[in-house]
C-alpha positions in Angstrom: -12.7 -6.9 -44.7 -11.3 -5.3 -47.9 -11.6 -7.2 -51.2 -9.7 -6.9 -54.4 -11.6 -7.0 -57.7 -9.4 -9.7 -59.2 -9.8 -13.4 -58.7 -10.6 -16.8 -60.1 -12.6 -19.7 -58.8 -14.1 -22.9 -60.2 -16.3 -25.7 -58.9 -17.9 -28.8 -60.4 -20.6 -31.3 -59.7 -22.6 -34.0 -61.4 -26.3 -33.8 -62.0 -27.7 -37.0 -63.4 -25.7 -38.0 -66.5 -24.2 -34.4 -66.8 -21.0 -33.1 -65.5 -21.1 -29.4 -64.7 -18.1 -27.1 -64.3 -18.7 -23.4 -63.3 -15.9 -20.8 -63.4 -15.9 -17.3 -62.1 -13.3 -14.8 -63.4 -13.1 -11.3 -61.9 -11.1 -8.3 -63.0 -11.1 -4.5 -62.3 -14.2 -2.4 -63.2 -15.7 0.9 -62.2 -19.1 -0.8 -61.7 -20.4 -4.3 -61.4 -20.6 -5.8 -64.9 -21.7 -9.4 -65.2 -21.1 -11.6 -68.3 -22.5 -15.1 -68.7 -21.4 -17.9 -71.0 -23.9 -20.6 -70.6 -25.0 -23.5 -72.9 -28.1 -22.6 -74.9 -30.2 -25.1 -72.9 -29.2 -23.5 -69.6 -29.9 -19.9 -70.5 -33.0 -19.9 -68.4 -30.9 -20.0 -65.3 -29.0 -16.8 -66.0 -31.4 -14.5 -64.1 -31.0 -16.8 -61.0 -27.2 -16.7 -61.2 -27.2 -12.9 -61.9 -29.3 -12.2 -58.8 -27.0 -14.1 -56.5 -23.9 -12.5 -57.9 -25.4 -9.0 -57.6 -26.0 -9.7 -53.9 -22.5 -10.9 -53.2 -20.3 -8.5 -55.3 -20.2 -4.7 -55.5 -17.7 -3.9 -58.3 -15.7 -5.6 -61.0 -16.1 -7.3 -64.4 -17.3 -10.8 -63.6 -17.4 -13.6 -66.2 -19.6 -16.6 -65.2 -18.9 -19.6 -67.5 -20.8 -22.9 -67.3 -19.6 -26.0 -69.1 -22.0 -29.0 -69.3 -20.6 -32.4 -70.5 -21.7 -36.0 -70.4 -20.5 -37.7 -67.2 -17.5 -40.1 -67.9 -19.2 -43.0 -66.1 -23.0 -43.6 -66.1 -24.8 -46.3 -64.2 -26.9 -47.3 -67.3 -27.4 -46.0 -70.8 -30.8 -45.6 -72.4 -30.6 -46.2 -76.1 -33.0 -44.8 -78.7 -34.1 -47.8 -80.8 -35.4 -45.6 -83.6 -32.1 -43.7 -83.8 -30.1 -47.0 -83.7 -32.3 -48.6 -86.5 -31.8 -45.5 -88.6 -28.0 -45.6 -88.1 -27.9 -49.3 -88.9 -29.8 -48.7 -92.2 -27.5 -45.9 -93.1 -24.5 -48.1 -92.5 -25.9 -50.9 -94.6 -26.6 -48.5 -97.4 -23.0 -47.2 -97.2 -21.6 -50.7 -97.3 -23.7 -51.6 -100.3 -22.0 -48.8 -102.3 -18.6 -48.9 -100.5 -18.0 -52.5 -99.3 -14.5 -51.7 -98.0 -15.8 -48.9 -95.7 -15.0 -49.6 -92.0 -18.0 -50.4 -89.7 -18.8 -48.0 -86.8 -17.3 -48.9 -83.5 -19.4 -49.1 -80.3 -17.8 -45.8 -79.1 -18.7 -44.1 -82.4 -22.2 -45.4 -82.2 -22.7 -44.1 -78.6 -21.3 -40.7 -79.6 -23.7 -40.4 -82.5 -26.3 -37.7 -81.8 -29.6 -39.0 -80.6 -28.5 -42.6 -80.0 -28.1 -42.2 -76.2 -31.2 -40.9 -74.7 -30.3 -38.6 -71.8 -32.6 -38.6 -68.8 -34.7 -35.5 -68.3 -33.5 -33.3 -65.4 -36.0 -32.2 -62.8 -36.1 -28.4 -63.0 -36.3 -27.7 -59.3 -33.6 -30.2 -58.4 -31.4 -28.8 -61.2 -31.9 -25.3 -60.0 -31.0 -26.2 -56.4 -27.9 -28.1 -57.4 -26.8 -25.3 -59.7 -27.1 -22.7 -56.9 -25.1 -25.0 -54.7 -22.4 -25.1 -57.4 -22.5 -21.3 -57.7 -22.2 -20.9 -53.9 -19.1 -23.1 -53.8 -17.4 -21.2 -56.6 -18.5 -17.8 -55.1 -17.0 -18.7 -51.7 -13.7 -19.5 -53.3 -13.8 -16.3 -55.4 -14.5 -14.2 -52.3 -11.7 -15.9 -50.4 -9.3 -15.2 -53.3 -10.4 -11.5 -53.5 -10.1 -11.2 -49.7 -6.5 -12.4 -49.7 -5.7 -10.0 -52.6 -7.4 -7.2 -50.7 -5.4 -7.8 -47.6 -2.2 -7.7 -49.5 -3.2 -4.5 -51.3 -4.2 -2.9 -47.9 -0.8 -3.7 -46.5 0.9 -2.2 -49.5 -1.2 1.0 -49.2 -0.5 1.3 -45.5 3.3 1.0 -46.1 3.3 3.8 -48.6 1.0 5.9 -46.4 3.4 5.5 -43.5 6.2 6.9 -45.8 4.1 9.8 -46.8 3.5 10.6 -43.1 7.2 10.6 -42.5 7.7 13.0 -45.5 5.0 15.3 -44.1 6.9 15.6 -40.8 10.2 16.2 -42.6 8.4 19.0 -44.6 7.2 20.6 -41.4 10.8 20.8 -40.2 12.0 22.2 -43.6 9.3 24.9 -44.0 10.9 27.4 -41.5 14.3 26.8 -43.0 12.9 27.8 -46.4 11.8 31.1 -45.1 15.2 31.7 -43.4 16.9 30.8 -46.7 14.9 33.5 -48.5 15.9 36.0 -45.8 19.5 35.2 -46.4 19.1 35.5 -50.1 17.5 39.0 -49.7 20.3 40.2 -47.4 23.0 38.9 -49.7 21.3 40.6 -52.7 21.2 43.9 -50.9 24.8 43.6 -49.8 25.8 42.7 -53.4 24.2 46.0 -54.5 26.2 47.9 -51.8 23.0 48.9 -50.0 22.5 49.0 -46.3 19.5 46.9 -45.5 16.6 48.5 -43.6 15.7 46.0 -40.8 12.1 46.9 -40.8 11.8 46.8 -44.6 13.6 43.4 -44.6 11.2 42.0 -42.1 8.2 43.2 -44.1 9.6 41.5 -47.2 10.4 38.3 -45.2 6.8 38.3 -43.8 5.4 38.5 -47.4 7.7 35.6 -48.4 6.7 33.6 -45.4 3.1 34.1 -46.2 3.7 33.0 -49.8 5.7 30.0 -48.8 3.5 28.9 -45.9 2.7 25.2 -46.4 1.3 24.5 -42.9 -2.3 24.2 -44.2 -1.3 21.8 -47.0 0.7 19.6 -44.5 -2.2 19.6 -42.1 -4.6 18.5 -44.8 -2.2 15.7 -45.9 -2.1 14.5 -42.3 -5.9 14.6 -42.1 -6.2 12.7 -45.4 -3.8 10.1 -44.0 -6.0 9.6 -41.0 -9.1 9.2 -43.2 -7.2 6.7 -45.3 -6.5 4.6 -42.3 -10.1 4.9 -41.0 -11.4 3.8 -44.4 -9.1 0.8 -44.6 -9.9 -0.2 -41.0 -13.7 0.1 -41.6 -13.4 -2.2 -44.7 -16.2 -3.1 -47.1 -16.5 -1.5 -50.5 -13.9 1.2 -50.2 -12.5 1.6 -53.7 -14.5 4.6 -54.9 -14.0 6.5 -51.6 -10.3 5.9 -51.6 -10.1 7.0 -55.2 -11.7 10.3 -54.4 -9.5 10.7 -51.3 -6.4 10.3 -53.4 -7.5 13.1 -55.7 -7.4 15.3 -52.6 -3.9 13.9 -51.7 -2.7 14.8 -55.1 -4.1 18.3 -55.0 -2.3 19.1 -51.7 1.0 17.6 -53.0 0.8 19.7 -56.1 0.2 22.9 -54.0 3.0 21.9 -51.7 5.3 21.6 -54.8 4.3 24.9 -56.2 4.8 26.7 -52.9 8.1 25.0 -52.0 10.7 27.6 -51.1 13.7 25.2 -51.2 15.0 22.4 -53.3 14.7 20.0 -50.4 11.0 20.8 -50.0 10.4 20.4 -53.7 12.0 16.9 -53.6 9.9 15.9 -50.7 6.7 17.0 -52.6 7.9 15.0 -55.6 8.4 11.9 -53.5 4.9 12.3 -52.1 3.4 12.5 -55.5 5.2 9.3 -56.6 3.9 7.5 -53.5 0.4 8.9 -54.0 0.4 7.6 -57.6 1.5 4.2 -56.4 -1.3 4.1 -53.8 -3.8 5.1 -56.6 -2.7 2.2 -58.7 -3.3 -0.2 -55.8 -6.7 1.4 -55.1 -7.8 0.8 -58.7 -7.8 -2.9 -57.8 -10.0 -2.6 -54.7 -13.7 -3.3 -54.7 
C-alpha cells in the first residue's frame, strides 16, 4: 500500500482525574522529522512516543501534541486542608481591608491552585494507557495517509497513461519528421535551380535521420513507464524512488524536445514535460 505524507488524527482517553487528547499532524518532508508538544510533567514519555512513531512512519514532518486537562466529572474530590485554610485566611484578611469585596464562589475555590489534590498516577499504568492512546491516533493517521496515497497513485497512473499514448504518437511521427526534412532539402535544391544528386541527397537524409533519431529516447520513456507501474504496484515507501525516476523521465523528454524534427513532435515533447511535472508534484506527497 502507498501512503501520502499528509494526514491528521486525534484520540482521547481518561486516566484517573485527567483527560488526555493526543493529536498527530503530518505534512511533507524529505526525511522523518518528529516534533513533540507535551506538558512539562509528561516530557519523560517523549522517548517512548518517538520510538513507536519511528517504527510506524518512514517520511514526513510529524507533530505529536498531547493536551492534559482535568476531567469534567470526577467521582470524588480530595481537598487539601492546608491550602483551604490558607485561602480562607487570605479571604478574611482581604475582607478586613475591603469589606465590600465579593467572597469566592465554590467554583473559584476548586479552581484555586493546590486546593484540589489530584491523585498520583501509577507510572506503569499511565505508560500503558498513553501507548494505547497513541496506537488509536496512529491507526487513524495511517488510514488517512493510505486513502490519500491511493488517490495520489490513481492520479499518477492517469497521467502516466497519457504519457504512454504520447510516446506511441511520437513513434509514428518520427519517420514523418525525417521525410519532411527530405522534402525541405529537395525544395531548397530546386529553388536554387540545381538538379539533386540522388546519392548525395540520400547521404544527407541519412545524416539528418541519425540526428533526429528519437527511438532510444522513446524506448527509455516506455521503460520508465513500466518501472513506474511496478513501483506503484509494489507499494511501501516509494516517494524517493519515484522522485529519482521522474528525473530520468524529464531527461528523456528534454532530449526528445531538442531532437524533434517537426513542430508536432516538439508539441508532444512539451506535453510530456507538463505531465511529468504534474506527476512530480504528486510524488512529493508520497511517503
